[in-house]
N, C-alpha and C positions, 0 to 999 in steps of 0.2 A: 799587373803580373805578380805571381806569387814566387817568393824565394825560399829556398830551403838550405840551411847550413847543416852539414853532416860531419861529425867529429869522430875520428878513430881513437883507438885505445893506446895505452902505454906500451912502448916498444913496437907498436904496430904501424900500419900504413893505410891509406884510403881504401885499399881493396877489402878491408874488413867490413866496410859499410857500402861497398860498391853495389851489391844487389839491390839494396833499398834505393840508393841514389839513382841507379839506372832505371828502376821501376817507375819512380816518380817523374823522372825526366821524360821517359819514353811514353808513359801513359798520360801524364798531365801536362807535359811540355813546360814544367816549372823551371825556373833558374836554380839549378842545384850546384852547390859548391862544396867540395870535399878537400880542404887544404891538408897538406902534410905538416904536422906539427914540428917545430924546431927540434933538431937532434935526431929526428926519425928519418926513415927512408934510407936507401942504399948509401947515400953520401953523408948522412947525418952522424953526429957524434953526441950521444946522450950525456957524455961527461962535460960537455961545453955549455950546457944550458941549465936554466932553473925553471921552476913551474911558472914563474912570472912571464917567461917567454911564451909558454903555451897559452896562458891567459890572454896575453897581448895579441897573439896571432888570431885567436878566436874572436876577440873584440874587434880587430881591424876587419876581419871577414864579415862579421854581422853588420858592422857600420856600412860597409860597401853594399851589402844586400839591402839594407834599410833605405839607402839613398836611391836605389834603383827599383824597388818593389813596393807594391801597396801593402802586402802582408809578408811576414817572414816567419817561418817555422824553424825550430832547432831540433835536431836529432843527434843524440850522443850515445856512443857505444863504449862500455867499460869505463876507463878513465875519462874518455870523451863525454860520457854521461854526466860526470861531475862538472866538467868544464861547461857543458850545456846548462847545468843548473845555475852556474855563475852568470852566464849570459842571460838566462831567463829572469834572474833576480835584478839585473842591472839595466837591461835594454828593453824597449817596447816591442818585443816579439809576441806573436799571437798564441802559439802553442808549443808544447815541449814533449818530446818523445825520448824516453830513456830505455836503452837496450842493454841488459846485463850491466847496469850501471854500478860502478865500484865504490859504493859507500863504505865497503869493507875491503881489505887488501887482497890483491891477487896472489896466486901461487905460480911463480914463473916456470917451475918444472912441469906442472900440470898444463900450463899454457903451451909448452912445447909438444906435449902429447896430443893435445887437441888440434894444434896446428898440423901435426902429422896426419891426423884423420882427415882434415880438410883438404890438404894438398894431395893426399892419396886418392881422394875422390876426384879432384880436379884434373890430376895429371895421370890417372889410370895406372897408378902403381910405380911410376918412374920417379920415385921420391928422391933417391940418393943422387940422381943425375940432374935434378932440377936446380938450376942456378939460383932462382928466386928463393926457393926453400932454404938452400944452404946459406944465403946471405941473411935471411931472417933468423935462422937457427943460430948463426954465429953472433948476430946482434944481441939476441936474448941471452945467450950463454956468456957473452962478454959485457953485459950491461953492468956498468960500475955501481957500486953500492951507493955512491952519492946521488946517482940518478934515481935509484929506488927510494932514497930518502926524499928526493924532490917530489916523487909521486905521492908518498905518504903525507908530506907537508901540504901538497895541493888538496888532498882529500880533507885533511884537518882544517885547512883554511876555508874551504867551501862549505863544509857542513853547517856552520852557523848562518849561512846565507839562505838555507832552505826555507826558513820562515818568511822570506821575502819573495818566494816563488808563488805567485797568485794567479797564474794563467792556467788554462786547461792542460792537464798533464796525463800522459799515458806511460805507464811503467810496465815493461815486458821482461820477464825473467824465465830462463830455462830451468826446469826442476832438476835436470841432471848436470847443471853447471858445477864443475869441480874447481872453479877458480873464484868466482864471486858467489857467496852463499845466498840462499833464498832469503835469509834474514836481511840482506842488504835491500832487496826490493821492498820488503815490509817496512823497514826503517824509513825509506824514502817516502812511501805512501803515508806513513803516520806523521812524518815531519813536515813535508811540503804543505804550505798554507793554502793552496788552491782549494776552492769549494767544488771544483770540477776536476776530479782525478779518478783514474781507472788503474787497476792492478790486474794484469793478465799473465797467466802462467802457461808455458808450453811444456807439456808433460815430458816429451822426449828430447828437448833441446839442450845442448851443451853450451859452453861459453860463446863459441863462434856462432851466435844465434842467427846471423844473416845468411849463413852457409849451410844450415842444417836441412834435414828432411822435411821439417815443418815450415819451410821457407814461404810457401804459398799462403799458408794460414797467417804467417807473420805479416806479409805484405798486405793482405786483405784487412787485417786488424789495424795496421797503421793507416791505410788509406781511409777506412771507415771513420777512424778517429779524427783525422785531419779534415775530412769533408763535413763533419757535423757542424751545425750552426750553434 
């Protein structure tokens, strides 16, 4: 059996990577796991955790998949992409996929605007009455500064590990991403030590890359990469 660990971003939830997770489960019948990182989700409090909790959660998840599966792939979105790099540097996973990976810092205000666009499409304009959106918006607006510092510290701690990432890696970046700049993807491509790495740009994609109009192209790109020998 093949396992796949999907990691969401800072202040986010598993729904950020849900389209990819669902696609791989439904089409490939892989064992796909999308944990909620500590402090995240409706009941979470980002002020109560450090980035060490996020790393530990990702490590426990990949260890469980490795114990149950012949091969394990790791997919990370935004901050989850940096956590995925940590996993790829430390554990015997087969392949790494980075989506809008935040080697450079996010802009929380722009994140809210992009979230509005996503939710507006998903809920047909009923934005203000959507409880999920309101909870998410409140969490982002009330994110404590010490949590933002933990995010920055996580990125800073993981960057030196990129030279230890030697497995095949796919880096996907939206050219219209207003949160993670294009230079982040280029930096990851230049710094990751793997001899097999690909850098793929989606011309019209914003930060919420799994929910954009180029979703089908994204899924195909990921699937083709993961199925390569």
